[in-house]
C-alpha positions in Angstrom: -3.9 30.5 0.0 -3.5 33.8 -2.0 -3.0 32.6 -5.6 -1.9 35.9 -7.0 1.9 35.3 -6.4 1.7 32.0 -8.1 -0.4 33.4 -11.0 2.2 36.1 -11.5 5.1 33.6 -11.4 3.4 31.4 -13.9 2.6 34.3 -16.2 6.2 35.5 -16.2 7.7 32.0 -16.4 5.5 30.9 -19.3 5.5 34.3 -21.0 1.7 34.6 -20.9 0.7 37.9 -19.2 -3.0 37.1 -19.5 -2.7 33.8 -17.6 -5.4 33.2 -15.0 -5.7 30.3 -12.5 -9.0 28.6 -13.1 -8.6 25.7 -10.6 -6.1 24.6 -7.9 -6.7 21.6 -5.7 -4.8 18.7 -4.1 -4.2 15.6 -6.0 -4.4 12.1 -4.6 -1.3 9.9 -4.5 2.2 11.1 -3.7 2.6 9.4 -0.3 5.8 11.4 0.5 5.4 14.7 -1.3 2.4 17.0 -1.9 1.0 17.3 -5.4 -1.6 19.9 -6.6 -3.4 20.3 -9.8 -3.2 23.8 -11.3 -5.4 24.5 -14.3 -4.9 27.8 -16.1 -6.7 29.8 -18.7 -4.2 31.1 -21.3 -5.6 33.1 -24.2 -8.5 31.2 -25.6 -7.4 27.8 -24.2 -6.4 26.0 -21.0 -3.2 24.4 -19.7 -3.0 22.0 -16.8 0.0 21.4 -14.6 1.0 19.5 -11.5 2.7 21.5 -8.8 4.9 19.4 -6.5 6.2 20.6 -3.1 7.4 19.1 0.2 4.8 17.7 2.5 4.6 18.9 6.1 6.9 16.1 7.0 9.0 13.9 4.7 11.6 11.2 5.0 15.4 11.6 5.2 16.2 9.6 2.1 14.0 11.7 -0.2 15.8 14.2 -2.5 14.9 17.9 -2.5 12.3 19.1 -5.0 15.1 21.0 -6.8 17.3 17.9 -7.2 14.3 15.8 -8.2 13.4 18.4 -10.9 16.9 18.4 -12.4 16.8 14.6 -12.7 13.4 14.8 -14.3 14.8 17.3 -16.9 17.7 14.9 -17.6 15.6 11.8 -18.2 13.0 13.9 -20.3 15.9 14.9 -22.6 17.0 11.2 -22.8 13.5 10.3 -24.1 12.1 8.6 -21.0 8.3 8.8 -20.8 7.9 11.3 -18.0 5.8 14.4 -17.3 7.1 17.5 -19.1 9.4 19.5 -16.7 8.0 23.0 -16.9 9.9 25.0 -14.3 11.2 25.1 -10.8 10.7 28.0 -8.3 13.1 28.2 -5.4 11.3 31.3 -3.8 9.3 30.1 -0.8 7.4 33.4 -0.8 5.3 32.3 -3.8 3.3 29.5 -2.1 5.2 29.0 1.2 7.8 26.5 -0.1 9.9 25.8 -3.2 8.0 23.8 -5.9 8.4 22.1 -9.2 5.9 22.4 -12.0 5.3 19.7 -14.5 2.8 19.1 -17.3 -0.3 17.2 -16.3 -0.3 13.6 -17.7 -3.7 11.9 -18.0 -4.1 8.4 -16.6 -4.4 6.4 -13.4 -1.4 5.8 -11.1 -2.9 4.0 -8.1 -1.1 0.7 -7.8 -3.9 -1.6 -6.5 -6.3 -0.2 -9.1 -3.8 -0.8 -12.0 -3.1 -4.3 -10.8 -6.8 -5.3 -10.5 -8.6 -3.2 -13.2 -7.8 -5.0 -16.5 -9.5 -2.2 -18.4 -6.4 -0.1 -17.7 -3.0 -0.4 -19.4 -4.0 -2.2 -22.5 -2.5 -5.7 -23.2 -0.7 -6.5 -19.9 2.2 -8.4 -21.4 2.8 -5.5 -23.8 2.6 -3.1 -20.8 5.2 -5.2 -18.9 7.5 -5.0 -22.0 7.0 -1.3 -22.3 7.9 -0.8 -18.6 11.0 -2.9 -19.1 12.0 -0.7 -22.0 11.5 2.5 -20.1 13.7 1.1 -17.3 16.5 0.4 -19.8 16.2 4.0 -21.0 16.5 5.3 -17.5 19.6 3.2 -16.9 21.2 4.6 -20.0 20.0 8.2 -19.5 23.2 9.5 -17.8 26.9 8.8 -17.9 28.6 9.4 -14.5 31.8 10.2 -16.4 30.2 13.0 -18.3 27.8 14.7 -16.0 26.1 18.1 -16.8 26.9 20.8 -14.3 23.3 21.0 -13.2 23.6 17.4 -11.9 26.8 17.8 -9.9 24.9 17.0 -6.7 24.8 13.4 -7.8 28.5 13.1 -7.1 30.4 10.0 -8.0 28.9 6.5 -7.8 29.6 4.5 -4.7 32.1 1.7 -5.4 29.7 -0.8 -4.0 26.1 0.3 -4.3 24.7 -2.5 -2.3 26.8 -1.7 0.8 26.1 2.0 0.3 22.3 1.2 0.3 22.6 -0.8 3.5 24.5 2.1 5.1 21.7 4.5 4.1 19.1 2.2 5.5 20.9 1.8 8.8 21.2 5.6 9.0 17.4 5.9 8.4 16.7 3.4 11.2 19.0 5.3 13.6 17.4 8.6 12.5 13.9 7.5 13.8 15.3 5.5 16.7 13.9 2.2 15.4 15.1 -1.1 16.9 13.9 -3.9 14.7 15.9 -7.2 15.0 14.3 -8.8 11.8 15.3 -5.8 9.7 18.8 -5.8 11.2 19.0 -9.5 10.3 18.0 -8.6 6.7 20.6 -5.9 6.6 23.3 -8.2 7.9 22.3 -10.8 5.3 22.5 -8.1 2.6 26.1 -7.3 3.7 27.1 -10.9 3.6 25.8 -11.3 0.0 26.4 -7.9 -1.4 27.2 -8.2 -5.1 29.8 -6.1 -6.9 28.6 -3.5 -9.5 31.4 -2.7 -12.0 29.2 -0.2 -13.9 26.7 1.8 -11.8 24.0 3.6 -13.7 21.2 6.1 -12.9 18.6 4.2 -11.0 15.0 5.3 -10.2 15.0 3.4 -6.8 11.2 3.4 -6.7 10.3 1.9 -10.1 7.1 0.0 -9.4 3.4 -0.3 -10.0 2.0 2.8 -8.3 4.7 5.1 -9.6 3.7 5.1 -13.2 0.5 6.1 -14.9 -1.6 4.2 -17.5 -4.7 4.9 -19.6 -6.9 2.4 -21.4 -4.2 1.7 -24.0 -0.9 1.7 -22.0 1.8 3.6 -20.2 1.5 7.4 -20.1 4.3 8.4 -17.7 6.9 7.3 -15.1 6.5 9.3 -11.9 8.2 10.1 -8.5 12.0 10.6 -9.0 12.7 11.7 -5.5 15.0 8.7 -4.7 16.9 8.6 -8.0 20.7 8.5 -8.1 23.6 6.3 -9.0 23.3 2.6 -8.2 23.1 -1.0 -9.3 20.6 -1.3 -12.2 19.6 -4.7 -10.8 18.2 -2.8 -7.8 15.4 -1.4 -10.0 14.7 -4.8 -11.6 14.4 -6.4 -8.2 12.3 -3.6 -6.8 9.8 -3.8 -9.7 9.5 -7.6 -9.4 9.5 -7.9 -5.6 6.5 -9.7 -4.1 5.6 -6.7 -1.9 4.7 -4.6 -5.0 2.4 -7.1 -6.7 -0.8 -5.8 -5.1 -2.6 -9.1 -4.5 -1.5 -10.6 -7.9 1.5 -12.8 -6.7 1.4 -14.9 -9.9 2.3 -11.8 -12.0 5.9 -11.3 -11.0 6.4 -8.1 -13.0 4.7 -5.6 -10.7 1.4 -7.5 -10.5 0.7 -6.7 -14.1 2.5 -9.2 -16.3 5.2 -11.9 -16.5 8.7 -11.4 -15.5 9.7 -12.8 -19.0 7.9 -9.9 -20.7 9.4 -7.3 -18.4 12.9 -8.7 -19.0 12.3 -9.0 -22.7 11.4 -5.3 -23.0 14.4 -4.4 -20.9 16.8 -6.3 -23.2 15.2 -5.0 -26.4 15.7 -1.4 -25.3 19.4 -2.0 -24.7 19.4 -2.9 -21.0 22.3 -4.7 -19.3 22.4 -8.5 -19.4 20.2 -9.8 -16.6 21.6 -12.1 -13.9 18.6 -13.7 -12.1 20.6 -14.3 -9.0 21.6 -10.7 -8.7 17.9 -9.6 -9.2 16.9 -12.1 -6.6 19.3 -10.5 -4.1 17.7 -7.1 -4.8 14.2 -8.5 -4.4 15.1 -9.5 -0.8 16.6 -6.1 -0.2 13.4 -4.5 -1.6 11.5 -5.9 1.3 14.2 -4.7 3.7 14.1 -1.2 2.2 10.3 -1.0 2.1 10.2 -2.0 5.7 12.5 0.9 6.6 10.5 3.3 4.5 7.3 2.1 6.1 8.7 2.8 9.5 9.7 6.3 8.4 6.2 6.9 7.1 4.7 5.8 10.3 7.1 8.1 12.2 5.9 11.0 10.2 2.4 10.5 11.6 3.5 9.7 15.1 5.7 12.9 15.2 2.6 15.0 15.0 3.9 17.0 12.1 1.6 15.3 9.6 -1.4 13.4 10.9 -2.5 10.9 8.3 -4.3 7.6 8.4 -2.4 6.4 5.3 0.9 7.1 7.0 -0.2 5.4 10.2 -1.4 2.3 8.3 1.8 2.2 6.2 3.8 1.9 9.5 1.6 -1.1 10.4 2.8 -3.1 7.3 6.2 -3.7 8.8 5.6 -7.0 10.6 4.4 -8.6 7.3 7.5 -7.3 5.6 9.7 -8.6 8.4 8.2 -12.1 8.0 9.0 -12.0 4.3 12.6 -11.0 5.1 13.0 -13.8 7.5 11.5 -16.4 5.2 13.9 -15.3 2.4 17.1 -15.2 4.5 17.4 -18.5 6.5 20.8 -19.3 7.9 21.6 -21.6 4.9 21.4 -18.7 2.5 24.2 -16.6 4.1 27.2 -18.3 2.4 
């Protein structure tokens, strides 16, 4: 790829005419979008960025890079620990697609490694508390009644976020032509038990181990805002605590890294809504349903031929295990 258009855009956007690109290479992680490290020489020093753009194939429920960047800007202003939003380029002529540019945050983001390498993240109960606190800040970052013009695309919250989520999941299944009776069973169970949500908030919708970064001492950043929007805050609590995101540490109910009590404690201390365990339990079941649908979408990206990837193919193979978890959690006696 010719780097000169990108170098010129960066130099103008940052007001640094002498900027030079010293290194540009793909970054690991980012199972839905493509991330690249861009290291630049500026004057006598260096600056490093992450460039985020659409992969060759994506999934229907993912936001555009422009929308994701605007949400990142909003939560950055609200004090959430995220990468610095540096700029957005809508011109596909620069690198072949629109892209977002963020400051590089040091740390490790791979979920299985974070769960199993106890040299990362510092004290694990403190890390769980910190993550609970960050989630509370996310939920309080925006008020749907007073929305900045740049976030008008968020629209108004759905009156029942659970039913809206189920409708989105059904649309996703239809979009890839998937017929999975166990998932349909889980969706019907979700409809029968859907809780009300009097006060929707901004929700991350993928807040879990694997979508934040840690160093040796603790949390460095919350990543991947492509699913964020209005919803039930209990959805994020359930997603973080769901068994499918514990990475082989089932006894550590908060993301495979700490206790549920520590996570909840951090959430409450930072001003989060009162936690109703029954509502969170509902969203833990729905986390398995949603992850099963996303896994099918990921597998379909590989099968489509637009993006050959062993990781995507293997993700699609997770679905039977998730379906078993759904069926175990939703026996007929739980429907009333």
